[in-house]
ROMIBA-78862 format. One record per residue: residue number from 1; x, y, z of N, C-alpha, C in turn. Coordinates in steps of 0.1 Angstrom, whole numbers. Atoms other than C-alpha are relative to their C-alpha. Layout:
<sites>
  seq   n.xx   n.yy   n.zz  ca.xx  ca.yy  ca.zz   c.xx   c.yy   c.zz
  NUM      X      Y      Z      X      Y      Z      X      Y      Z
...
</sites>
This chain:
<sites>
  seq   n.xx   n.yy   n.zz  ca.xx  ca.yy  ca.zz   c.xx   c.yy   c.zz
    1      0     11    -11    170    132    110      2     -5      6
    2    -12     13     -3    184    109    135     -8     -9      4
    3      6     13      4    174     77    127      9    -12     14
    4     -7      5     -6    176     46    150     -5    -14     -2
    5      1     17     10    179      6    141    -15     -1      5
    6     14     12     -6    148    -19    147      4     -6      6
    7    -10      8    -13    170    -35    170     -8     15     11
    8      2    -12    -15    165     -4    195    -15      2     -2
    9     15      0     -4    126      2    187     -6    -12      0
   10     -1      7     -8    123    -35    189     -5      0     19
   11     -7      0    -13    140    -32    225    -18      6      6
   12      3    -10     -8    119     -2    236    -18     -4     -8
   13      9      5      4     85    -18    217     -4    -13     14
   14      5     11    -12     91    -49    241     -3      4     16
   15     -6     -2    -12    103    -31    273    -17      4     -1
   16     17      0     -7     63    -16    272     -7    -14      0
   17     11     12      2     46    -52    263      1     -6     13
   18     -1      3    -10     57    -68    295    -11     12     11
   19      9     -8     -8     39    -39    316    -20     -1     -6
   20     15      5      3      6    -41    292      1    -12     -2
   21     11     13    -11     -1    -76    301      0     -5      9
   22      1      3    -12      8    -76    331    -13      7      6
   23     17    -12     -4    -21    -46    337     -7     -3     -5
   24     13      2     11    -43    -62    311     -6    -16      9
   25      6     11     -5    -60    -85    340    -13     -5     -7
   26     13      5      6    -91    -84    323      1      6    -14
   27      2     -5     15   -103    -80    282     -3     18      6
   28      6    -18     -2   -119    -44    297     13      9      2
   29    -13     -6     -1    -87    -32    309      8      1    -10
   30     -7      2      9    -64    -41    283     -3      9    -14
   31      5     -7     11    -90    -22    257     10     16      7
   32     -3    -10     -7    -84     10    279      0     15    -14
   33      3     -9      7    -99     30    251      8     -4    -13
   34     -8      7     14    -75     18    222    -10     -3     -8
   35      7      6     10    -88     13    189     -1    -14     -7
   36     -6     11      9    -91    -20    170      1      5    -14
   37     -5      2     12    -78    -22    137    -10     -6    -12
   38      6     11     10    -94    -38    102     10     10     -8
   39    -10     -5     15    -69    -24     74     -7    -12    -11
   40      5      5     15    -83    -36     39      8     -1     -9
   41    -14     -1      7    -55    -37     11     -5     -6    -14
   42      5      4     10    -67    -41    -21     13     -5    -11
   43     -9      3      9    -44    -55    -52      1      6    -13
   44     -2     -9     13    -34    -31    -81     -6      4     -2
   45     13    -10     -1    -64    -10    -71      6     14     -2
   46      1    -14     -4    -63     26    -79     -8      7      1
   47     10     -7     -7    -85     51    -72    -12     -1    -16
   48     15      9      8   -112     39   -109     -7     -6      4
   49      8     15     -5   -126     11    -97     -7      8     17
   50      4     -5     -6   -136     31    -70    -15     12     -2
   51      6    -13     10   -173     48    -76      0     12     12
   52      2    -14     -8   -169     76    -46     15      7     -6
   53     -8    -11      3   -138     88    -63     -4      5    -17
   54     10    -11     14   -164     99    -93     -1    -13    -16
   55      1     12     12   -163     69   -117    -17     -7      2
   56     12      7      2   -201     59   -122     -5    -14     -2
   57      0      9      4   -194     28   -137      3    -14     11
   58     -5     11     -9   -180      5   -111    -11      5     15
   59     11      1     -9   -205     -2    -85      7     -2     14
   60     -4      4    -10   -192      0    -50     -5      4     11
   61     13    -10    -16   -223     10    -19     10     -3      9
   62     -5      2    -14   -200     -6     10     12     11     -2
   63    -15    -10      0   -168     14     -1     -4     14     -1
   64      9    -14     -5   -193     46     -7     -8     -2     14
   65      9      3    -15   -207     36     23     15      4     15
   66    -14     -1     -2   -169     40     37     -1     15      1
   67     -2    -16      6   -164     76     23    -17      9      4
   68     12     -9     -7   -200     88     38      0      1     10
   69     -3      1    -13   -192     75     70     13      9      4
   70    -12     -6     -1   -158     88     73     10      9     -9
   71     -3     -6      6   -135    101     58     12     -2    -14
   72     -9      0     17   -116    105     19      9      6     -7
   73     -8     -7      4    -86    108      8      6      3     -9
   74     -5     -2     12    -78    127    -25     14     -6     -1
   75    -15      5      4    -42    121    -25     10     -6      8
   76     -2     12     -4    -34     90    -11     15     -7     -9
   77    -10      6     11      3     73    -26      1    -14      7
   78     -9     10    -10     16     41    -22     11      0     -3
   79    -11     -4      6     48     41    -18     11     -6     -8
   80    -11      6     13     61     20    -48    -11     -5    -10
   81      7      0     13     47     16    -85     -6    -16      2
   82      0     15     -5     48    -24    -72     -7     -6     11
   83      6      3    -22     31    -47    -43     11     -1      6
   84    -11      6    -16     59    -62    -24      5     12      7
   85    -10    -13     -4     79    -26    -18    -14      5     12
   86      6     -6     -3     47    -13     -6     -6    -10     10
   87      6      2    -13     32    -38     17     13     -3     11
   88     -8     -2     -6     68    -38     34     -1     14     10
   89      3    -17     -5     65      0     39    -10     -1     13
   90      6      2    -11     36    -11     57      5     -1     11
   91     -7      4     -5     51    -34     75      7      2     10
   92     -9     -6     -9     77    -11     88      0     11      2
   93      1    -19     -3     67     27     85     12      2    -10
   94    -11     -4      4     98     26     64      2      1    -17
   95     -2     -5     15    105     37     26      6    -12     -9
   96     -4     14      8    112      8      3     18      6     -2
   97    -13      0      0    145     28     -4     10     -9     12
   98     -7      4    -13    156     22     36     -2    -15      1
   99      0     14     -5    143    -15     40      3     -7    -12
  100     -5     10     11    158    -24      1    -10     -9     -6
  101     11     11     13    125    -45     -7     -6     12     -7
  102      4    -14      6    122    -18    -36     -7     -7    -14
  103     13      7     12    102    -46    -64     -4     -9      1
  104     11     14      1     79    -75    -66     11     -9      0
  105     -8     10     -4     93   -103    -51     -1    -13     -9
  106    -15     -1     -1    114   -121    -67      5      8     -8
  107     -2    -10     15    112    -93    -95      2     -6    -14
  108      3     -2     11    117    -90   -130     19      1     -7
  109    -13     -5      1    153    -98   -145      4      7    -19
  110     -2     -6     19    163    -76   -179     19     -2      0
  111    -17      1      0    204    -88   -183      5      9    -12
  112     -4     -9     13    205    -65   -217     -6     14      2
  113      7    -16     -4    189    -30   -203     14      5     -2
  114    -14    -14      2    208      0   -205      7      1     15
  115    -11      2    -17    215     -3   -164     -6    -12      8
  116      4     17    -10    214    -35   -141     -1      8     12
  117     12     -6    -14    191    -30   -111     11     -9      9
  118     -8      3     -8    208    -33    -78     -3    -11      6
  119      1     11     -4    214    -66    -60    -16     10     15
  120     17     -8    -12    178    -55    -36     -4    -10     11
  121     -2      8     -8    168    -71     -7    -17     -9     -3
  122      8      3      7    143    -97    -22     -8    -15     13
  123     12      7    -10    121   -109     15      3     11      5
  124      0    -13    -15    112    -88     50     12    -10      2
  125     -4     10     -7    138   -100     72     -9     -7     14
  126      8      0    -15    126   -113    106      4     10      5
  127     -5     -9    -14    149    -88    125     -8     16     -5
  128      2    -14     -1    129    -58    106    -14     -3     14
  129     15      1    -12     98    -48    134    -10      5     -9
  130     14      0     13     67    -52    118    -10     10     11
  131     13     -3     -8     31    -32    124      0    -11     16
  132      8     13     -7     18    -64    138     10     -5     14
  133     -7      2    -18     48    -72    165     -3     13      7
  134      5    -12     -8     43    -36    175    -13      1      9
  135     12      2     -1      8    -40    182     -1    -10      7
  136     -3     12     -8     12    -72    195      6      0     11
  137     -7     -3    -13     36    -61    221     -9     12      5
  138      7    -10    -14     12    -36    234    -16     -7      2
  139      9      1     -6    -15    -57    239    -13     -8    -12
  140     13      3     10    -37    -68    203      3    -11     -1
  141      0     19      9    -44   -102    188     -1     12    -15
  142      1     -9     11    -34    -96    156     -2    -18    -13
  143      4     11      9    -46   -119    123      6      6    -13
  144     -2      0     14    -31   -118     86     -7     -8    -12
  145      4     15     11    -56   -137     58      1     12    -11
  146     -5     -6     11    -46   -127     25     11     -1     -2
  147    -12      3      7    -18   -122      1     14     10     10
  148    -14     -5     -5     19   -115     19      8      5     -5
  149     -3      2     11     39   -118     -9     13      6      7
  150    -10      1     -5     69   -108     14     11     -5      6
  151     -4     12      0     90   -140     18      5     -1    -12
  152     -7      3      6    111   -153      2      0     -6    -18
  153      8      9      9     94   -176    -24    -13      7     -5
  154     17     -6      1     59   -165    -35     -7    -17      8
  155      9      8     -7     42   -200    -22     11     -9      7
  156     -9      6     -9     59   -225      5     10    -16     -9
  157     -8     -2    -11     80   -244     12      9      9      4
  158     -9     -9     -1    106   -217      7     -7     13      8
  159      6    -12     -7     85   -189     20     -8     -1     20
  160      9      2    -15     75   -204     53      8      8     10
  161     -8     -2     -8    107   -191     70     -2     14      4
  162      4    -16      2     96   -155     61    -17      3      3
  163      9     -1     -1     61   -159     68    -12      9      8
  164      3     -5    -11     36   -139     88     -1     -1     11
  165     -6      5    -14     36   -159    116     15      2      6
  166    -18     -1     -9     74   -155    123     -3     23      3
  167     -1    -17      4     63   -115    114    -13      7     12
  168     13    -12     -8     34   -107    144    -11     -7      0
  169     12      9      3      7   -125    129     -5    -12     13
  170      7     10    -11    -10   -148    161     -6    -10    -11
  171      7     14     14    -32   -162    128     -1      8    -14
  172     -2      0     14    -27   -163     93     -3     -6    -11
  173      3      5     17    -41   -174     59      9      6    -13
  174     -9     -6     11    -17   -170     31     -6     -3    -13
  175      8      7     17    -37   -167     -4      9      5     -9
  176     -8     -4     13    -21   -162    -39    -11      1    -12
  177      5     -4      5    -34   -145    -67     -5    -19    -11
  178     12     14      9    -56   -175    -93     12     -5    -15
  179     -5      1     15    -40   -190   -127    -10      8     -7
  180     16     -1     10    -54   -181   -156     -7    -11     -5
  181      9     10      2    -68   -215   -159    -11     -1     12
  182      8      5     -9    -84   -216   -128    -16      9     -1
  183     15     -5     -3   -127   -213   -122      0     10      4
  184      0    -15    -15   -138   -179   -112    -13      2      2
  185     10      4     -5   -168   -196   -102      1     -2     15
  186     -6     13     -9   -148   -210    -79      8      9     15
  187    -10    -14     -9   -133   -179    -50     12     -1     -7
  188    -16     -1     10   -101   -175    -79      6      8     10
  189    -11    -11    -10    -89   -146    -58     -1     -4     15
  190      3      2     -7    -99   -161    -27    -10     10     15
  191     11     -9     -6   -125   -135    -15    -10     -5     14
  192      4      4    -11   -143   -156      4      7     -8     11
  193     -4      2    -13   -120   -172     22     10      7     12
  194     -5    -13     -7   -104   -139     32    -14      1     10
  195     11     -8     -7   -139   -129     44     -5    -10     12
  196      1     12    -15   -149   -168     65      9      4      7
  197    -10      0     -8   -117   -161     82      0     11      9
  198      4    -18     -5   -121   -122     90    -14     -4     10
  199     16     -2     -8   -158   -131    103      5     -9     12
  200     -2     12    -15   -146   -162    128      7     11      9
  201     -3    -11     -8   -121   -136    138     -1     10      4
  202      5     -5    -11   -136   -111    148    -10     -5     10
  203      8      6    -15   -163   -132    168      9      0     10
  204     -5      7    -14   -138   -148    190     10     15      5
  205     -6    -11     -7   -119   -111    195     -4     11      2
  206     12    -10     -4   -149    -91    205      7      8      9
  207     -4     -6    -14   -136    -82    239     14      4      0
  208    -21     -7     -1    -98    -70    234      5      3    -16
  209    -12     -8      8    -77    -48    211      1    -11    -13
  210     -5     10      9    -74    -66    175      9      9    -13
  211     -9     -5     11    -53    -55    146     -2    -10    -10
  212     -2     10      7    -68    -71    117      5      1    -20
  213     -5     -6      8    -53    -71     83      0     -7    -15
  214      7      7     11    -69    -81     51      5      2    -13
  215     -6     -4      9    -47    -80     21     -3     -8    -10
  216      3     13      9    -67    -96    -10      7      5     -9
  217    -10      6     14    -54   -108    -44     -7      6    -10
  218     10     -6     11    -81    -88    -63      5     14      3
  219      6      6     18    -81    -71    -88     11     -4     -5
  220    -13      7      8    -47    -86    -95     -7     -4    -15
  221     -2      6     10    -44   -101   -128      6    -16     -1
  222      4      2     10    -52   -127   -141    -14      4      1
  223     16    -10     -8    -87   -105   -138    -13    -14     -3
  224     13     10      7   -117   -137   -136     -8      8     10
  225     12     -2     -9   -154   -134   -117     -5    -10     -5
  226     13     11      0   -185   -155   -116     -4     11    -14
  227      6     -4     13   -195   -155   -153    -16     12     -3
  228      9     -7     -1   -230   -138   -145      2     12      1
  229     -4    -10     -4   -214   -112   -128      5      9    -10
  230     -5     -8     11   -197    -98   -158     -6      1    -12
  231      9     -4     11   -222   -105   -182    -12     15      2
  232      4    -14     -6   -239    -77   -157      2      9     -1
  233    -10    -13     -3   -213    -53   -161     -1      4    -14
  234     -5      1     15   -207    -61   -199    -15     11     -7
  235     11     -7      3   -245    -44   -206     -2     11      6
  236      0     -9     -4   -241    -17   -187      4     11     -9
  237     -3    -14      8   -242     18   -202     20      4      3
  238    -16     -2     -1   -198     26   -205      8    -11      1
  239     -6     15     -2   -189    -10   -205     16      1    -11
  240     -6     -2     12   -173      3   -240     11     13      2
  241    -10    -11     -3   -146     29   -221     11     -3      6
  242    -11      5     -3   -111     21   -220      5      2     14
  243     -1      3    -16   -112     28   -181     -9     -9      7
  244     12      7     -8   -145      7   -176      1    -14     -7
  245     -4      7      8   -136    -30   -177    -14     -8      8
  246     12     10     -8   -169    -52   -168      8    -13      5
  247     -3     13    -16   -151    -82   -149      6      9      6
  248     -6    -10    -13   -129    -52   -129    -11      1      6
  249     11     -5    -11   -166    -40   -120     -3    -17      8
  250      6     16     -8   -176    -77   -111      4     -2      7
  251     -9     11    -10   -147    -87    -90     -5     15     11
  252     -1    -11     -9   -149    -51    -76    -13      1      5
  253     12      5     -9   -188    -61    -69     10     -8     15
  254     -4      7     -6   -173    -92    -54      9      6     14
  255     -6     -4    -17   -148    -76    -30    -12     10      7
  256      7    -13    -13   -171    -42    -21    -13     -9      9
  257      8     10     -8   -195    -74     -8      7     -1     13
  258     -7      3     -8   -169    -88     10      2      7     12
  259     -5    -13    -11   -161    -54     30    -16      2      8
  260     20      1     -4   -205    -51     32      0    -11     16
  261     -3      6    -11   -199    -80     54      5     -4      8
  262     -6     -4    -14   -173    -73     75     -6     12      5
  263      6    -20     -8   -187    -35     84    -14    -12      5
  264     12      7     -6   -220    -58     91      2     -2     13
  265     -5      9    -13   -200    -76    115      4      8     18
  266     -5     -4    -13   -186    -53    135     -8      7      6
  267     10    -10     -8   -217    -34    137    -10    -10      5
  268      9     10    -13   -235    -68    151      7      2     16
  269    -10      3    -16   -205    -68    175     -2      8      5
  270     -2    -15     -7   -212    -36    191     14      6     -2
  271    -10     -3      1   -177    -26    176      2     11    -13
  272      5    -14      6   -190      4    154     11      7      4
  273     -3     -8     -7   -176     30    175     15     -2      4
  274    -15     -2     -8   -143     15    186     10     -3    -11
  275     -9      8     10   -127      3    149      0     10     -2
  276      0     -9     11   -110     21    128      2     -7    -12
  277     -1     11     12   -116      6     93      8      9    -13
  278     -2     -7     11    -95     16     64      1     -8    -13
  279     -4      5      8    -92      9     32      3      2    -18
  280    -16     -8      7    -60     16      9      1    -14    -14
  281     -4      6     10    -48      0    -24     15      1     -1
  282    -13      4     -1     -9    -13    -30      8      8    -11
  283     -8     -8     13     -4      3    -62    -12      4    -10
  284      6     -7      7    -22     19    -92      0    -13    -12
  285      4     13      7    -40     -5   -116     11     -2    -13
  286    -10      9     13    -24    -22   -146     -5      4    -13
  287      6     -8     12    -29     -4   -180     -6    -11    -10
  288     -2     14      9    -30    -40   -197    -17     -4      1
  289     15      0     -4    -67    -45   -176     -8     14     -4
  290      7     -3      4    -81    -13   -181     12     17      3
  291     -9    -14     -4    -71     32   -183      2      3     13
  292     -3     -2    -17    -61     44   -150     -9     17     -2
  293      5    -15      0    -85     79   -162     -4      2     15
  294    -13     -9      7    -76    105   -149     12      4     -1
  295     -6     -4     -8    -49     99   -139      9     -7    -15
  296     -7      4     14    -16     92   -167      8    -12     12
  297    -12     11     -5      5     58   -164    -14    -13      7
  298      3     13     -8     -2     26   -144      7     -6      2
  299    -12      5     -7     12      1   -127     12     -3     -3
  300    -15      1      0     50      2   -122      6      9     -5
  301     -1    -13      3     49     38   -135      2      9     12
  302     -1     -7    -12     58     67   -111     -6     13     -6
  303      6     -8      0     34     88   -127    -11     -3      5
  304      9      2    -14      0     91   -107     -9    -11     -2
  305      6     11      1    -16     63   -124      6    -17      9
  306     -8      9     -5     10     43   -110     -3     -3     17
  307     -1     -8    -13      9     60    -74    -13      0      8
  308     14     -6     -6    -23     71    -68     -8     -8      5
  309     11     11     -7    -47     51    -46     -9      5      9
  310     10      3     -5    -78     51    -29      6     -3     14
  311      3     -2    -11    -78     58      8    -11      5     11
  312     16     -5     -5   -111     57     31      4     -4     13
  313     -2      6    -11   -109     55     68    -13      4      7
  314     14     -2    -10   -143     52     93      3     -3     12
  315     -3      4    -14   -140     58    128    -13      5      5
  316     15     -6     -2   -178     66    136      4      7     20
  317     -2    -14    -19   -175     95    171      9      7     -5
  318    -13     -5      2   -140     99    160      0      6    -15
  319      6     -6     12   -144    106    122     -8      4     -3
  320     12     -4     -1   -165    130    116     -8     -5    -14
  321      5      2     12   -187    120     85     -3      5    -10
  322     -1     -6     14   -181    127     49      9     10     -2
  323    -13     -8     -2   -150    143     55      9     -5    -12
  324     -9      2     13   -126    149     23     13      8      7
  325    -11    -12     -2    -90    156     27     12      0    -14
  326    -12      1     16    -63    167      1     11      1      8
  327    -12     -4     -6    -33    163     25      3    -15     -9
  328     -6     10      8     -8    143      3      5    -11     15
  329     -5     13     -6     -2    108     23      5    -15    -10
  330     -8      9      9     14     77     17      0     -8      9
  331      2     16     -7     19     39     31      4      0      9
  332    -11     -1    -12     50     49     56    -10      3     15
  333      2     -2     -5     25     67     73    -12    -10      9
  334     10      8    -16      0     39     91      7     -8     10
  335     -8     11    -13     27     25    113      0     11     11
  336     -5     -8    -11     36     59    133    -21      0      3
  337     13      2     -3     -8     61    132     -2     -5      8
  338      7     18    -10    -15     25    146      6      3     17
  339    -12      7    -13     15     27    174     -6     20     13
  340      5    -10     -7      0     63    182    -14      0      7
  341     14      7     -8    -39     51    188      1     -5      5
  342     -3     12     -9    -28     22    203      7      2     12
  343     -7     -5    -10     -7     43    228    -13      0     15
  344      5     -1     -9    -19     40    263      3      2     18
  345     -5     -2    -16    -18     41    304     10    -13     -2
  346    -10     16     -7     -6      2    299     11     -2    -11
  347    -12      1      9     15      9    269      5     10     -4
  348     -4     -9      3     30     42    268      8      2    -11
  349     -7     -5      8     44     58    234      9      3      0
  350    -13    -10      1     77     71    235      2      7    -16
  351     -3    -14     19     83    102    204     14    -10     -3
  352    -10      0      3    115     92    207      2    -13     -6
  353      2     20      0    108     49    198     -2      2    -15
  354      6     -1      6     95     66    165     12      7     -9
  355    -10     -8      6    127     84    149      5     -6     -9
  356     -3      6     12    134     55    127     -9     -4    -12
  357     10      2      7    102     57    110      2      9    -15
  358     -1     -9     14    100     72     74    -17      8     -1
  359     13     -7     -2     62     83     80     -1      6     11
  360      7     -9    -12     41    107    100    -13     -3      4
  361     12      4     -1     15     98    121     -7      9     -5
  362     11     -1      8    -20    105    108    -13      5      7
  363     10      4     -6    -41    104    137     -6     15      7
  364      7    -11      2    -46    140    144     -9      1     -4
  365      4     -1     12    -55    145    113    -18     -7      2
  366     10      9      0    -81    113    117     -9     10      6
  367      6     -8    -12    -95    136    148     -8      8     -3
  368      7    -11      3   -102    163    127     10     12     -1
  369    -14    -11     -3    -64    182    134      1      8    -15
  370     -2      0     17    -52    196    104     13     -5     -2
  371    -13     11      3    -28    175     81     14      4      4
  372    -14      0     -6      7    165     94      9     12    -10
  373     -6     -7      9     32    185     83     14     -8     -7
  374    -13     16     11     60    166     57      2     13    -12
  375    -11     -4      9     86    182     35     -6     -6    -11
  376      1      4     13     78    158      6     -5    -17      5
  377      3     15      1     68    122     -4      8     -7     -7
  378    -16      7      9     99    100    -19     -6    -11     -7
  379     -2     11      4     99     72    -43      9     -3     -6
  380    -17      4      4    127     51    -51     -6    -11     -7
  381      3     12     11    118     21    -82     13     -2     -6
  382    -12     -1      9    153     14    -96     -1    -15     -8
  383      6     13      4    137    -15   -115     -2      1    -17
  384      7     -3     10    129    -21   -149    -10    -13      2
  385     12      9     -4     92    -39   -156     -8     -2     -8
  386      5      2     16     74    -53   -186    -13      5      4
  387      7     -6     -4     48    -30   -172      0     17      3
  388     -2    -11     -1     65     -2   -169      3     10     -7
  389     -1    -15     13     71     34   -192     16     10     10
  390     -8     -9     -1    105     47   -190     14     -5     10
  391    -14     12     -9    131     23   -167     -4      4     16
  392     -1     -1    -15    142     25   -133     -3     17      4
  393      6    -10     -5    129     55   -119      0     11     16
  394      6     -2     -8    124     81    -87     -8     10     -1
  395      9    -14     -2     99    108    -73      0      4     12
  396      1     -6     -8     93    134    -55    -10     12     -1
  397     11    -12     -7     61    154    -43      2      6     11
  398      1    -10    -11     65    183    -23    -10      9     -3
  399     13     -6      5     34    206    -23     -9     -3     -9
  400      7     -2     14     18    210    -53      7     -3    -10
  401     -8      7      8     50    201    -71      8    -16     -1
  402     -8     13      2     63    167    -87      9      1    -10
  403    -12      4     10     94    153   -102      3    -12     -1
  404     -6     15      4    102    123   -119     14      2     -9
  405    -13     -4      0    135    118   -122      7    -17     -5
  406     -1     11      8    146     89   -150     12     -8      5
  407    -11      4     -9    178     67   -134      9     -3    -11
  408     -5      3     15    187     60   -176      7     13      0
  409     -1    -15      7    191    101   -181      9      1      9
  410     -8     -2    -15    205    108   -146     16     -6     -4
  411     -9      6     -2    233     78   -153      7      0    -11
  412     -2     -1     13    237     80   -192      0     11    -12
  413      4    -17     10    225    114   -206    -10     -8    -14
  414      9     11     14    200     86   -229    -13     -2     12
  415     12      1    -10    165     84   -219     -8     13      1
  416      8     -7     -4    140    100   -206      3     12      8
  417      0     -9     -8    148    133   -192     -8      3     17
  418      7     -5    -13    135    149   -158    -12      2      3
  419     16     -3      4     97    155   -157     -5      6     11
  420      9     -3    -14     79    181   -137    -15      6     -2
  421     11     -2      1     48    184   -131     -9     11     10
  422     11     -1    -10     18    206   -109     -8     -1      5
  423     14     14     -5     -9    185    -92    -11     12      3
  424     10    -12     -5    -26    216    -85     -9      3    -12
  425      5     -5     15    -33    227   -121      3    -11    -10
  426     -3     12     14    -21    194   -140      1     -9     10
  427     -3     13     -7    -31    163   -119      1     -8    -10
  428     -3     15     11    -32    144   -149     12      0     -7
  429     -9      0      5      4    154   -158      2     -3    -17
  430     -1     -2     21     -2    163   -197      7     13      0
  431     -7    -10      5     18    192   -190     19     -1      5
  432    -10     -1     -2     57    189   -186      7     12      6
  433     -2    -13     -4     68    218   -169     16      4      0
  434    -15      4     -2    109    207   -169      5     13     -6
  435     -2     -8     12    117    236   -199     -1     15      6
  436      3    -14     -5    104    263   -181     -1      4     16
  437     -4      1    -11    112    259   -146     12     -8      6
  438    -12      8      0    148    246   -146      5      5     17
  439     -5      1    -14    155    260   -109     -3    -10      8
  440      3      6     -8    129    244    -94      3    -13     -1
  441      0     12      0    137    209   -108     14     -3      1
  442    -13      2     -8    174    212   -102     -7      3     15
  443      4      5    -11    158    219    -66     -4    -10      5
  444      6      5     -4    141    193    -62      7    -16     -6
  445    -10     10      6    169    169    -80      6     -1     15
  446    -14     -2    -15    191    179    -48     -7     -8      6
  447      7      5    -13    158    171    -25      4    -18     -4
  448      3     13     -1    155    136    -38     13     -7      1
  449    -15      2      4    193    133    -42      0     -7     17
  450      4      3    -22    192    138      3     -4     -8      1
  451      9     14     -2    165    115      2      9    -15     -4
  452     -5     11     -1    188     87    -11     15      1      5
  453    -12      2     -9    219     93      5     -7     -2     15
  454      7      2    -17    198     98     40     -7    -18      2
  455      4     17     -2    184     59     34      7    -11     -5
  456    -10      7      3    212     46     19     -4     -7    -13
  457      6      5      8    190     40    -14      8     -6     -9
  458     -9      4     10    205     16    -39     -3      4    -16
  459     -3     -6     10    214     27    -70      5    -10    -15
  460     -6     11     15    214      8   -106     10      9     -3
  461     -9     -3      4    242     11   -123      9     -1    -18
  462      1      3     17    253     12   -161      7    -13     -6
  463     -1     18      4    255    -25   -179      5      0     -5
  464    -10      9      9    284    -36   -195     -4     -2    -12
  465      6      8      9    261    -58   -212    -14      3    -11
  466     12     -5      0    233    -32   -226      3     -3    -20
  467      4      2     16    221    -46   -259    -15      5     -7
  468     10     -8      3    196    -21   -277    -11    -10     -7
  469      8      8      8    183    -50   -295     -8     -9      8
  470      6     10    -15    172    -73   -261     -3      6     13
  471     -3     -8    -13    173    -45   -233    -14      2      4
  472     20      1     -6    133    -46   -230     -5    -16      4
  473      4     13     -3    131    -83   -226      3     -4     13
  474     -3      8    -13    130    -99   -195      1    -13      0
  475     -3     13      2    147   -130   -188     -9     -9      7
  476      9     12     -8    118   -149   -171    -12     10      7
  477     12     -6     -7     83   -139   -156      0    -10     19
  478     -2     -3    -17     79   -139   -114    -17     12      0
  479     13      1     -2     45   -138    -97      2     19      6
  480      1    -11     -5     35    -97    -93    -10      4      9
</sites>
């Protein structure tokens, strides 16, 4: 594939902006049939806590409503098993390997591990063209209320220079995960603050196209929720199972209520049929909080429990109610999808301007067409993580086959050998087929290596200071 720079993409987007703004003499003409976008991103949320994916212990009636009234993806993936890289991938439409934002910011240090982590990009550069900038150039009102985590520092003042207001969001409210000592009765994860701002934004921008991004801090640890809700779920059948955590159930109830309020506001404003609402997760759940059954592994791992996430899309009148899609899709697909849907006679979208994007557009598939053609989905996580398993790794899913390659083995011959799974027959990844499919392993490793080369992926290197006794110990903790 022939790639162009983000600078050129920005120039193309800016060139159409003038035409869009000049032609938009009224709110009605500015809309031109283009949908609004409400993108709700949950933190550390795999599929298990969403009832529509089969676990009846978790009660999420509003998310279930999204699934009933729209499209549920069964094979949706986060771009990375930790948060910041996925968020950068959503903003840019580029894989973490390309943005070089490959770990949560600012990452963990493992100075005595077998491999040295690469010098990766610890914030999203202002030079990167974001989805918010591209949509703003097409006349959209833009807002982010919630978790950003793409700046140099987790909180200000250092984070201000790379804040969402510098990346295309005209309105923003940055929230953070709570401290362990925070009061769970007082909106510890910021759900109410995010919701209040969202409802106000919708009221004020009902008459023009908008992109409202709501990246929640829930259900990231430390997990906490109002005590009465926790006790309610603690007494329910199934609360003793490893995949069912009554605190997470309470957090999901709070989050689900927020989503219900946003949906109700869209209905009350008459925006239901002209708004694409998407609910998604940034990576799988933390195993220390709950098992990710039916998947193997969890956050910071490249098994399905770390990267398979819920994806629900509702757009009444365009997306048929109750649809189910097994198409493998991933975070980088949203950028080209939104840009295609936002195209109009006012701001034409030239296909050549998309060649720098790693994702594929889902626009036709949302409208009822076949899944988009793609050769594979890729992951690159060249880092250690206190919740990880196996060390720095990469993965590729091509059709029903998935390969996980552990870089310690690749570079030193130690650690885990490559693993091969058939996700159609073994979605829980219980049977490693690498020993009986050596040719397929070789082909997928070559495909992953080609991906590394095409994205200029940064690889770890052998660590001369390796100390087996201290290798798994991090030198410090950072917010992730």
